[in-house]
C-alpha positions as CSV (number, residue, x, y, z in Angstrom):
1,M,6.7,9.5,-21.7
2,S,10.3,10.7,-21.0
3,I,9.2,12.1,-17.6
4,R,7.7,8.7,-16.5
5,Y,10.7,6.9,-18.0
6,S,13.1,9.0,-16.0
7,E,11.0,8.8,-12.8
8,R,10.9,5.0,-13.1
9,Q,14.7,5.0,-13.7
10,A,15.3,7.1,-10.6
11,E,13.0,4.9,-8.5
12,A,14.9,1.8,-9.5
13,G,18.3,3.5,-8.9
14,I,19.2,3.3,-12.6
15,E,21.4,5.8,-14.4
16,P,21.3,6.2,-18.1
17,S,23.8,3.9,-19.8
18,V,24.9,6.5,-22.4
19,G,23.8,9.8,-23.7
20,S,22.1,12.5,-21.7
21,V,19.4,12.0,-19.1
22,D,16.0,10.9,-20.6
23,D,17.8,10.0,-23.9
24,S,16.6,6.5,-24.5
25,Y,17.6,6.6,-28.2
26,D,21.2,5.9,-27.2
27,N,20.2,3.1,-25.0
28,A,20.9,-0.3,-26.6
29,L,18.1,-2.1,-24.8
30,A,15.6,0.5,-25.9
31,K,16.8,0.3,-29.5
32,T,16.5,-3.5,-29.4
33,I,12.9,-3.5,-28.0
34,N,11.9,-0.7,-30.5
35,G,13.3,-2.8,-33.4
36,L,11.6,-5.9,-32.2
37,Y,8.3,-4.1,-31.9
38,K,8.6,-2.6,-35.3
39,A,9.5,-5.9,-36.9
40,E,6.7,-7.9,-35.2
41,V,3.9,-5.4,-35.1
42,I,4.4,-2.6,-37.6
43,H,6.1,-4.2,-40.6
44,R,4.9,-7.8,-40.3
45,R,1.3,-7.1,-39.6
46,G,0.9,-3.6,-41.1
47,P,-0.1,-1.3,-42.5
48,R,-2.6,0.0,-40.1
49,R,-5.4,2.2,-41.3
50,S,-5.7,4.5,-38.3
51,F,-3.9,5.7,-35.3
52,E,-6.3,3.8,-33.1
53,A,-5.4,0.6,-34.9
54,V,-1.7,1.1,-34.3
55,E,-2.4,2.0,-30.6
56,F,-4.5,-1.2,-30.1
57,A,-1.9,-3.3,-31.8
58,T,0.8,-1.8,-29.6
59,L,-1.2,-2.4,-26.4
60,T,-1.9,-6.0,-27.5
61,W,1.8,-6.6,-28.2
62,V,3.0,-5.0,-24.9
63,D,0.5,-7.2,-23.0
64,W,1.8,-10.3,-24.7
65,F,5.4,-9.3,-24.3
66,N,5.0,-8.8,-20.5
67,H,2.3,-11.3,-19.5
68,R,2.3,-14.3,-21.9
69,R,5.7,-14.5,-23.5
70,L,7.6,-17.4,-22.0
71,L,11.4,-17.0,-21.5
72,E,13.5,-20.1,-21.2
73,P,16.4,-18.3,-19.3
74,I,14.0,-17.5,-16.4
75,G,12.3,-20.9,-16.2
76,N,9.8,-20.7,-19.1
77,I,7.6,-18.2,-17.3
78,P,6.4,-14.7,-18.4
79,P,8.5,-11.7,-17.3
80,V,5.7,-10.4,-15.1
81,E,5.7,-13.7,-13.1
82,A,9.5,-13.5,-12.7
83,E,9.2,-10.0,-11.4
84,E,6.4,-11.0,-8.9
85,R,8.5,-13.8,-7.6
86,Y,11.5,-11.5,-7.2
87,H,9.4,-9.0,-5.1
88,T,7.9,-11.8,-3.1
89,M,11.5,-13.0,-2.3
90,L,12.5,-9.5,-1.2
91,D,9.5,-9.2,1.0
92,E,10.2,-12.6,2.6
93,Q,13.9,-11.5,3.2
94,K,12.7,-8.3,4.9
95,R,10.4,-10.2,7.2
96,A,13.1,-12.8,8.1
97,A,15.6,-10.0,9.0
């Protein structure tokens, strides 16, 4: 996981905010998302009886978080739609230039 995380950071030109490279435990955003996940999936809907049940609940939550959760600050659209719009805008700017 940390290898993919650091590769994605490098692709996006992001440097770790605090701590050493690949140390997401010191990253405030990562802590916030982990806390939200634990509160919504693990504690509220737990306990799970198997690793597979936790894995499935995690995948379901991540799918909802990225594809169906509506965010008011970005126009009441899911994050994935906002990201698609952003990349479309970048492509259009490249073609116009």
